[in-house]
DSSP file (Angstrom, degrees, kcal/mol; ACC not computed):
  #  RESIDUE AA STRUCTURE BP1 BP2  ACC     N-H-->O    O-->H-N    N-H-->O    O-->H-N    TCO  KAPPA ALPHA  PHI   PSI    X-CA   Y-CA   Z-CA
    1    1 A X              0   0    0      0, 0.0     2,-0.1     0, 0.0    53,-0.0   0.000 360.0 360.0 360.0 134.7    1.6   23.2  -24.4
    2    2 A X        -     0   0    0      4,-0.1     2,-0.3     1,-0.0    53,-0.0  -0.474 360.0-137.6 -82.3 160.1    3.7   23.5  -21.3
    3    3 A X    >   -     0   0    0     -2,-0.1     3,-2.6     1,-0.1    53,-0.2  -0.740  31.4 -98.5-114.6 173.1    7.1   22.0  -20.9
    4    4 A X  T 3  S+     0   0    0     49,-0.5    52,-0.3   104,-0.4   105,-0.1   0.739 121.3  66.6 -61.4 -21.7    8.7   20.1  -18.1
    5    5 A X  T 3  S+     0   0    0    103,-0.3     2,-1.3     1,-0.2    -1,-0.3   0.697  84.0  75.9 -68.9 -15.1   10.3   23.4  -17.2
    6    6 A X  S <  S-     0   0    0     -3,-2.6    50,-0.2    48,-0.3    -1,-0.2  -0.728  77.0-173.6 -97.6  85.5    6.9   24.8  -16.3
    7    7 A X        -     0   0    0     -2,-1.3    50,-0.2    48,-0.2     2,-0.1  -0.463  24.2-121.1 -78.7 148.3    6.5   23.1  -12.9
    8    8 A X        -     0   0    0     48,-0.7    50,-0.3     1,-0.2    -1,-0.1  -0.415  57.4 -67.1 -71.8 166.2    3.4   23.2  -10.9
    9    9 A X    >   -     0   0    0     -2,-0.1     3,-0.6    48,-0.1    -1,-0.2  -0.334  56.8-130.1 -57.1 130.0    3.9   24.6   -7.4
   10   10 A X  T 3  S+     0   0    0      1,-0.2    49,-0.2    47,-0.1     3,-0.1  -0.441  83.4  40.4 -74.1 155.3    6.1   22.3   -5.3
   11   11 A X  T 3  S+     0   0    0     47,-2.5    -1,-0.2     1,-0.3    48,-0.2   0.547  79.3 129.4  83.5   9.8    5.0   21.2   -1.8
   12   12 A X  B <   -a   59   0A   0     -3,-0.6    48,-1.1    46,-0.6    -1,-0.3  -0.375  65.3 -90.9 -82.5 169.1    1.4   20.7   -2.6
   13   13 A X     >  -     0   0    0     46,-0.2     4,-2.6     1,-0.1     5,-0.2  -0.445  30.6-113.0 -81.6 161.4   -0.4   17.5   -1.6
   14   14 A X  H  > S+     0   0    0      1,-0.2     4,-2.8     2,-0.2     5,-0.2   0.930 118.7  50.4 -54.6 -50.3   -0.6   14.5   -3.8
   15   15 A X  H  > S+     0   0    0      1,-0.2     4,-2.8     2,-0.2    -1,-0.2   0.879 110.4  50.1 -56.9 -41.9   -4.4   15.0   -4.2
   16   16 A X  H  > S+     0   0    0      2,-0.2     4,-2.4     1,-0.2    -1,-0.2   0.938 110.8  50.5 -58.3 -48.1   -4.0   18.7   -5.1
   17   17 A X  H  X S+     0   0    0     -4,-2.6     4,-2.6     1,-0.2     5,-0.2   0.947 112.7  44.1 -58.6 -50.4   -1.5   17.9   -7.6
   18   18 A X  H  X S+     0   0    0     -4,-2.8     4,-3.1     1,-0.2     5,-0.3   0.936 114.0  49.4 -62.2 -43.4   -3.6   15.2   -9.3
   19   19 A X  H  X S+     0   0    0     -4,-2.8     4,-2.1    -5,-0.2    -1,-0.2   0.883 110.8  51.5 -65.8 -33.8   -6.8   17.3   -9.2
   20   20 A X  H  X S+     0   0    0     -4,-2.4     4,-0.9    -5,-0.2    -1,-0.2   0.945 113.9  43.0 -61.8 -49.6   -4.9   20.2  -10.8
   21   21 A X  H  <>S+     0   0    0     -4,-2.6     5,-2.3     2,-0.2     3,-0.5   0.888 112.8  51.8 -67.8 -40.8   -3.5   18.1  -13.6
   22   22 A X  H ><5S+     0   0    0     -4,-3.1     3,-1.7     1,-0.2    -1,-0.2   0.913 106.8  54.6 -64.7 -38.5   -6.8   16.3  -14.2
   23   23 A X  H 3<5S+     0   0    0     -4,-2.1    -1,-0.2     1,-0.3    -2,-0.2   0.784 105.1  54.2 -58.1 -29.5   -8.4   19.8  -14.4
   24   24 A X  T 3<5S-     0   0    0     -4,-0.9    -1,-0.3    -3,-0.5    -2,-0.2   0.335 133.0 -90.0 -90.2   6.8   -5.9   20.6  -17.1
   25   25 A X  T < 5S+     0   0    0     -3,-1.7     2,-1.7     1,-0.1    57,-0.2   0.468  88.3 127.6 103.9   2.2   -6.9   17.6  -19.2
   26   26 A X      < +     0   0    0     -5,-2.3    57,-0.2     1,-0.2    -1,-0.1  -0.589  23.9 144.5 -90.7  77.4   -4.5   14.9  -17.8
   27   27 A X        +     0   0    0     -2,-1.7    56,-0.2    55,-0.5    -1,-0.2   0.533  41.1  83.3 -98.5  -8.7   -7.3   12.4  -17.1
   28   28 A X  E    S-b   83   0A   0     54,-2.7    56,-2.1    -3,-0.2     2,-0.4  -0.357  70.5-128.7 -88.6 177.0   -5.5    9.1  -17.9
   29   29 A X  E     +b   84   0A   0     54,-0.3    11,-2.5    -2,-0.1    12,-0.4  -0.984  21.4 179.1-131.2 137.3   -3.2    7.1  -15.7
   30   30 A X  E     -bC  85  39A   0     54,-2.6    56,-0.5    -2,-0.4     2,-0.3  -0.924  10.6-168.1-128.8 158.1    0.3    5.7  -16.2
   31   31 A X  E     - C   0  38A   0      7,-2.2     7,-3.0    -2,-0.3     2,-0.2  -0.981  28.6-100.2-144.8 155.5    2.4    3.8  -13.7
   32   32 A X  E     + C   0  37A   0     54,-0.4     2,-0.3    -2,-0.3     5,-0.2  -0.530  50.8 162.4 -69.0 139.7    5.9    2.6  -13.2
   33   33 A X  E >   - C   0  36A   0      3,-2.7     3,-2.0    -2,-0.2     2,-0.4  -0.909  49.5 -62.7-148.8 175.1    6.3   -1.1  -14.0
   34   34 A X  T 3  S+     0   0    0     -2,-0.3     3,-0.0     1,-0.3    11,-0.0  -0.522 125.9  18.3 -65.4 126.2    9.0   -3.6  -14.8
   35   35 A X  T 3  S-     0   0    0     -2,-0.4     2,-0.4     1,-0.1    -1,-0.3   0.420 130.2 -58.3  91.0  -1.2   10.5   -2.4  -18.0
   36   36 A X  E <  S-C   33   0A   0     -3,-2.0    -3,-2.7    11,-0.1     2,-0.5  -0.970  88.9 -14.6 144.2-126.3    9.3    1.2  -17.9
   37   37 A X  E     -CD  32  46A   0      9,-2.5     9,-2.8    -2,-0.4     2,-0.5  -0.977  51.4-149.0-127.1 126.4    6.0    3.1  -17.8
   38   38 A X  E     -CD  31  45A   0     -7,-3.0    -7,-2.2    -2,-0.5     2,-0.5  -0.854   6.6-143.3-102.3 129.5    2.7    1.5  -18.5
   39   39 A X  E  >  -C   30   0A   0      5,-2.3     4,-2.1    -2,-0.5    -9,-0.2  -0.783   4.6-154.2 -84.8 121.2   -0.3    3.4  -20.0
   40   40 A X  T  4 S+     0   0    0    -11,-2.5    -1,-0.1    -2,-0.5   -10,-0.1   0.703  91.0  57.3 -70.4 -16.9   -3.6    2.2  -18.4
   41   41 A X  T  4 S+     0   0    0    -12,-0.4    -1,-0.2     1,-0.1   -11,-0.1   0.932 126.8  11.9 -80.5 -47.2   -5.5    3.2  -21.6
   42   42 A X  T  4 S-     0   0    0      2,-0.1    -2,-0.2    39,-0.0     3,-0.1   0.495  92.6-130.2-111.8  -4.1   -3.7    1.2  -24.2
   43   43 A X     <  +     0   0    0     -4,-2.1     2,-0.2     1,-0.2    -3,-0.1   0.487  55.3 147.8  71.4   3.4   -1.7   -1.1  -21.8
   44   44 A X        -     0   0    0     -5,-0.1    -5,-2.3    -6,-0.1     2,-0.6  -0.480  43.2-141.5 -76.7 141.8    1.6   -0.4  -23.7
   45   45 A X  E     -D   38   0A   0     -7,-0.2     2,-0.3    -2,-0.2    -7,-0.2  -0.928  25.5-171.2-102.6 118.1    4.8   -0.4  -21.7
   46   46 A X  E     -D   37   0A   0     -9,-2.8    -9,-2.5    -2,-0.6     2,-0.2  -0.755  30.0-104.7-109.3 152.1    7.1    2.4  -22.9
   47   47 A X    >>  -     0   0    0     -2,-0.3     3,-1.8   -11,-0.2     4,-0.6  -0.554  37.2-120.7 -67.6 141.8   10.7    3.3  -22.1
   48   48 A X  G >4 S+     0   0    0      1,-0.3     3,-1.1     2,-0.2    -1,-0.1   0.859 111.2  57.9 -57.6 -37.3   10.7    6.2  -19.7
   49   49 A X  G 34 S+     0   0    0      1,-0.2    -1,-0.3    58,-0.1    -2,-0.0   0.605 101.9  56.2 -67.7  -9.7   12.7    8.4  -22.1
   50   50 A X  G <4 S+     0   0    0     -3,-1.8     2,-0.3     2,-0.1    -1,-0.2   0.592  84.4  99.2 -94.0 -13.6   10.0    7.9  -24.8
   51   51 A X  S << S-     0   0    0     -3,-1.1     2,-0.7    -4,-0.6    25,-0.2  -0.599  78.8-124.6 -77.0 130.4    7.2    9.3  -22.5
   52   52 A X  E     - E   0  75A   0     23,-1.9    23,-2.2    -2,-0.3     2,-0.5  -0.665  23.0-155.5 -82.3 116.2    6.4   12.9  -23.2
   53   53 A X  E     + E   0  74A   0     -2,-0.7   -49,-0.5    21,-0.2    21,-0.2  -0.792  22.5 167.3 -94.5 129.4    6.7   14.9  -20.0
   54   54 A X  E     -     0   0A   0     19,-3.3   -48,-0.3    -2,-0.5     2,-0.3   0.719  66.6  -3.4-111.2 -33.6    4.7   18.1  -20.0
   55   55 A X  E     - E   0  73A   0     18,-1.4    18,-2.6   -50,-0.1    -1,-0.5  -0.982  55.5-162.7-152.9 158.1    4.8   19.1  -16.3
   56   56 A X  E     - E   0  72A   0     -2,-0.3   -48,-0.7   -52,-0.3     2,-0.4  -0.985   7.1-178.6-142.3 133.7    6.2   17.8  -13.1
   57   57 A X  E     - E   0  71A   0     14,-2.4    14,-3.1    -2,-0.4     2,-0.5  -0.993  17.4-142.7-128.4 144.4    5.3   18.8   -9.5
   58   58 A X  E     - E   0  70A   0     -2,-0.4   -47,-2.5   -50,-0.3   -46,-0.6  -0.875  18.5-163.1-107.7 134.4    6.8   17.4   -6.4
   59   59 A X  E     -aE  12  69A   0     10,-3.5    10,-1.1    -2,-0.5     2,-0.4  -0.708  10.7-152.1-113.4 162.7    4.7   16.8   -3.3
   60   60 A X  E     - E   0  68A   0    -48,-1.1     8,-0.2    -2,-0.2     5,-0.2  -0.989  33.2-105.3-131.6 142.3    5.3   16.3    0.4
   61   61 A X        -     0   0    0      3,-0.9     6,-0.1     6,-0.8   -48,-0.0  -0.358  25.8-129.8 -63.3 146.4    3.0   14.3    2.7
   62   62 A X  S    S+     0   0    0      1,-0.2     3,-0.2     3,-0.1    -1,-0.1   0.882 107.3  27.0 -67.2 -38.4    1.0   16.6    5.0
   63   63 A X  S    S+     0   0    0      1,-0.3     2,-0.4     4,-0.1    -1,-0.2   0.665 131.2  38.0 -99.7 -15.9    1.9   14.7    8.1
   64   64 A X    >   -     0   0    0      3,-0.1     3,-2.2     1,-0.1    -3,-0.9  -0.881  58.3-167.0-140.7  99.3    5.3   13.2    6.9
   65   65 A X  T 3  S+     0   0    0     -2,-0.4    -1,-0.1     1,-0.3    -4,-0.1   0.726  90.3  67.2 -64.5 -17.0    7.6   15.5    4.8
   66   66 A X  T 3  S+     0   0    0      1,-0.2     2,-1.8    -6,-0.1    26,-0.4   0.656  76.8  89.0 -70.3 -14.4    9.6   12.3    4.0
   67   67 A X    <   +     0   0    0     -3,-2.2    -6,-0.8    -6,-0.1     2,-0.4  -0.570  66.6 171.1 -83.9  75.7    6.6   11.0    2.1
   68   68 A X  E     +EF  60  89A   0     -2,-1.8    21,-1.7    21,-0.5     2,-0.4  -0.742  11.8 174.5 -99.3 134.0    7.7   12.6   -1.2
   69   69 A X  E     -EF  59  88A   0    -10,-1.1   -10,-3.5    -2,-0.4     2,-0.5  -1.000  21.1-147.9-139.1 135.9    6.0   12.0   -4.5
   70   70 A X  E     -EF  58  87A   0     17,-3.3    17,-2.7    -2,-0.4     2,-0.6  -0.874  12.8-159.5 -96.8 132.0    6.6   13.5   -7.9
   71   71 A X  E     -EF  57  86A   0    -14,-3.1   -14,-2.4    -2,-0.5     2,-0.5  -0.961  10.3-162.7-115.6 118.2    3.4   13.7  -10.1
   72   72 A X  E     -EF  56  85A   0     13,-3.0    13,-1.5    -2,-0.6     2,-0.7  -0.872  16.9-141.6-106.1 133.6    4.2   14.1  -13.9
   73   73 A X  E     +EF  55  84A   0    -18,-2.6   -19,-3.3    -2,-0.5   -18,-1.4  -0.854  42.6 168.9 -87.2 112.6    1.8   15.2  -16.5
   74   74 A X  E     -EF  53  83A   0      9,-2.6     9,-2.8    -2,-0.7     2,-0.4  -0.780  36.3-137.1-130.5 164.6    2.6   13.0  -19.4
   75   75 A X  E     -EF  52  82A   0    -23,-2.2   -23,-1.9    -2,-0.3     7,-0.2  -0.993  29.9-120.5-126.7 127.3    1.5   11.9  -22.8
   76   76 A X     >  -     0   0    0      5,-2.4     4,-1.4    -2,-0.4   -25,-0.1  -0.453  14.5-144.6 -61.3 127.8    1.7    8.2  -23.7
   77   77 A X  T  4 S+     0   0    0     -2,-0.2    -1,-0.1     2,-0.2   -26,-0.1   0.723  94.5  46.8 -69.2 -19.7    3.9    7.8  -26.8
   78   78 A X  T  4 S+     0   0    0    -34,-0.1    -1,-0.1     3,-0.1   -33,-0.0   0.937 132.1   9.3 -85.5 -52.9    1.7    5.0  -28.2
   79   79 A X  T  4 S-     0   0    0      2,-0.1    -2,-0.2   -35,-0.1    -1,-0.1   0.413  92.7-127.1-113.1  -1.6   -1.9    6.2  -27.9
   80   80 A X     <  +     0   0    0     -4,-1.4    -3,-0.1     1,-0.2     2,-0.1   0.629  47.2 163.5  65.3  16.3   -1.2    9.8  -26.9
   81   81 A X        -     0   0    0     -6,-0.1    -5,-2.4     1,-0.1     2,-0.5  -0.422  35.4-133.9 -59.5 138.6   -3.4    9.8  -23.8
   82   82 A X  E     + F   0  75A   0    -57,-0.2   -54,-2.7    -7,-0.2   -55,-0.5  -0.863  47.1 136.1 -95.4 127.2   -2.7   12.6  -21.5
   83   83 A X  E     -bF  28  74A   0     -9,-2.8    -9,-2.6    -2,-0.5     2,-0.3  -0.865  48.6 -87.3-154.2-173.2   -2.4   11.4  -17.9
   84   84 A X  E     -bF  29  73A   0    -56,-2.1   -54,-2.6    -2,-0.3     2,-0.4  -0.815  21.3-166.3-111.3 152.4   -0.6   11.5  -14.6
   85   85 A X  E     -bF  30  72A   0    -13,-1.5   -13,-3.0    -2,-0.3     2,-0.5  -0.965  10.0-159.3-138.8 112.9    2.3    9.4  -13.4
   86   86 A X  E     + F   0  71A   0    -56,-0.5     2,-0.4    -2,-0.4   -54,-0.4  -0.856  14.0 177.1-100.7 130.4    3.0    9.4   -9.6
   87   87 A X  E     - F   0  70A   0    -17,-2.7   -17,-3.3    -2,-0.5     2,-0.1  -0.998  25.0-131.5-134.7 130.6    6.5    8.3   -8.5
   88   88 A X  E     - F   0  69A   0     -2,-0.4     2,-0.3   -19,-0.3   -19,-0.2  -0.441  28.9-177.9 -68.8 149.9    7.9    8.2   -5.1
   89   89 A X  E     + F   0  68A   0    -21,-1.7   -21,-0.5    -2,-0.1     3,-0.4  -0.964  38.6  38.1-145.4 164.1   11.4    9.8   -4.6
   90   90 A X  S >  S-     0   0    0     -2,-0.3     3,-1.3     1,-0.2     8,-0.1  -0.631 113.0 -24.4  94.4-157.6   13.7   10.2   -1.7
   91   91 A X  T 3  S+     0   0    0      1,-0.3    -1,-0.2    -2,-0.2   -24,-0.1   0.811 134.8  51.5 -68.4 -30.7   14.5    7.7    1.0
   92   92 A X  T 3  S+     0   0    0    -26,-0.4    -1,-0.3    -3,-0.4     2,-0.2   0.331  87.9 106.5 -90.4  10.3   11.2    5.8    0.7
   93   93 A X  S <  S-     0   0    0     -3,-1.3     2,-0.3    -6,-0.1    -4,-0.1  -0.504  72.3-115.9 -90.8 157.7   11.3    5.2   -3.0
   94   94 A X    >>  -     0   0    0     -2,-0.2     4,-1.6     1,-0.1     3,-0.8  -0.655  32.7-114.3 -82.3 146.6   11.9    2.0   -4.8
   95   95 A X  H 3> S+     0   0    0     -2,-0.3     4,-2.2     1,-0.3     5,-0.2   0.837 114.5  55.1 -57.1 -34.6   15.1    2.2   -6.9
   96   96 A X  H 3> S+     0   0    0      1,-0.2     4,-2.7     2,-0.2    -1,-0.3   0.865 102.9  55.3 -67.1 -32.9   13.1    1.8  -10.2
   97   97 A X  H <> S+     0   0    0     -3,-0.8     4,-3.0     2,-0.2    -1,-0.2   0.928 108.3  48.8 -65.0 -42.1   11.0    4.8   -9.4
   98   98 A X  H  X S+     0   0    0     -4,-1.6     4,-2.3     2,-0.2    -2,-0.2   0.922 111.9  49.1 -59.8 -44.5   14.1    7.0   -8.9
   99   99 A X  H  X S+     0   0    0     -4,-2.2     4,-2.2     2,-0.2    -2,-0.2   0.918 112.6  47.8 -64.9 -41.8   15.5    5.8  -12.2
  100  100 A X  H  X S+     0   0    0     -4,-2.7     4,-3.0     1,-0.2     5,-0.2   0.969 111.4  49.9 -62.2 -53.1   12.3    6.5  -14.0
  101  101 A X  H  X S+     0   0    0     -4,-3.0     4,-2.4     1,-0.2    -1,-0.2   0.845 109.8  51.3 -54.5 -37.5   12.0    9.9  -12.5
  102  102 A X  H  X S+     0   0    0     -4,-2.3     4,-2.5     2,-0.2    -1,-0.2   0.922 112.4  46.3 -62.5 -47.6   15.6   10.7  -13.5
  103  103 A X  H  X S+     0   0    0     -4,-2.2     4,-2.7     1,-0.2    -2,-0.2   0.889 112.0  50.3 -62.6 -42.1   14.8    9.6  -17.1
  104  104 A X  H  X S+     0   0    0     -4,-3.0     4,-2.7     2,-0.2    -2,-0.2   0.922 110.6  50.5 -63.7 -42.1   11.6   11.6  -17.2
  105  105 A X  H  X S+     0   0    0     -4,-2.4     4,-2.4    -5,-0.2    -2,-0.2   0.923 113.1  45.9 -58.8 -44.7   13.4   14.7  -15.9
  106  106 A X  H  X S+     0   0    0     -4,-2.5     4,-2.3     1,-0.2    -1,-0.2   0.890 112.3  49.7 -70.2 -37.3   16.0   14.3  -18.6
  107  107 A X  H  X S+     0   0    0     -4,-2.7     4,-2.2     1,-0.2    -1,-0.2   0.913 110.7  50.9 -64.0 -41.4   13.5   13.7  -21.3
  108  108 A X  H  X S+     0   0    0     -4,-2.7     4,-2.3     1,-0.2  -104,-0.4   0.901 108.3  51.7 -65.1 -40.0   11.5   16.7  -20.3
  109  109 A X  H  X S+     0   0    0     -4,-2.4     4,-2.8     2,-0.2    -1,-0.2   0.936 110.8  48.3 -55.7 -47.4   14.7   18.9  -20.3
  110  110 A X  H  X S+     0   0    0     -4,-2.3     4,-2.2     1,-0.2    -2,-0.2   0.910 112.1  48.9 -62.4 -38.8   15.5   17.6  -23.9
  111  111 A X  H  X S+     0   0    0     -4,-2.2     4,-2.2     2,-0.2    -1,-0.2   0.883 111.0  50.1 -67.8 -37.9   11.9   18.4  -25.0
  112  112 A X  H  X S+     0   0    0     -4,-2.3     4,-2.3     2,-0.2    -2,-0.2   0.909 111.0  49.3 -67.3 -42.8   12.0   21.9  -23.5
  113  113 A X  H  X S+     0   0    0     -4,-2.8     4,-1.6     1,-0.2    -2,-0.2   0.911 110.5  49.9 -63.2 -39.4   15.3   22.6  -25.3
  114  114 A X  H  < S+     0   0    0     -4,-2.2     4,-0.5     1,-0.2    -2,-0.2   0.911 111.5  49.3 -66.4 -40.2   13.9   21.4  -28.6
  115  115 A X  H >< S+     0   0    0     -4,-2.2     3,-0.9     1,-0.2    -2,-0.2   0.891 109.0  52.6 -62.0 -42.3   10.9   23.6  -28.1
  116  116 A X  H 3< S+     0   0    0     -4,-2.3    -1,-0.2     1,-0.2    -2,-0.2   0.807 113.5  43.8 -65.5 -34.1   13.1   26.6  -27.2
  117  117 A X  T 3<        0   0    0     -4,-1.6    -1,-0.2     1,-0.2    -2,-0.2   0.450 360.0 360.0 -95.1   1.3   15.1   26.2  -30.4
  118  118 A X    <         0   0    0     -3,-0.9    -1,-0.2    -4,-0.5    -2,-0.1   0.492 360.0 360.0 -82.0 360.0   12.1   25.6  -32.7
């Protein structure tokens, strides 16, 4: 298992990031919603800090570098589906996306630290 510290290459396109992660087995989908992150497999809404972050890559739009999206490879804490979660960051993002991304980054760091000390 990889940790959030094992980032995919930054600066790739959104489609490349999703295809890479799907090829690695992250075939489910999760999305930001009111109250947290919703898994499309089991429909559970989880707190962002409870979502298991395994990888994160940050993309830039091919025609507009301000079109920035982070794609996280995550595992649903309820049904354990491995999937992707795309969140905008930077000036074009909604405030809740930035908050969720910060919580996911923090959660991933804690998970990586626990793995390193295990």
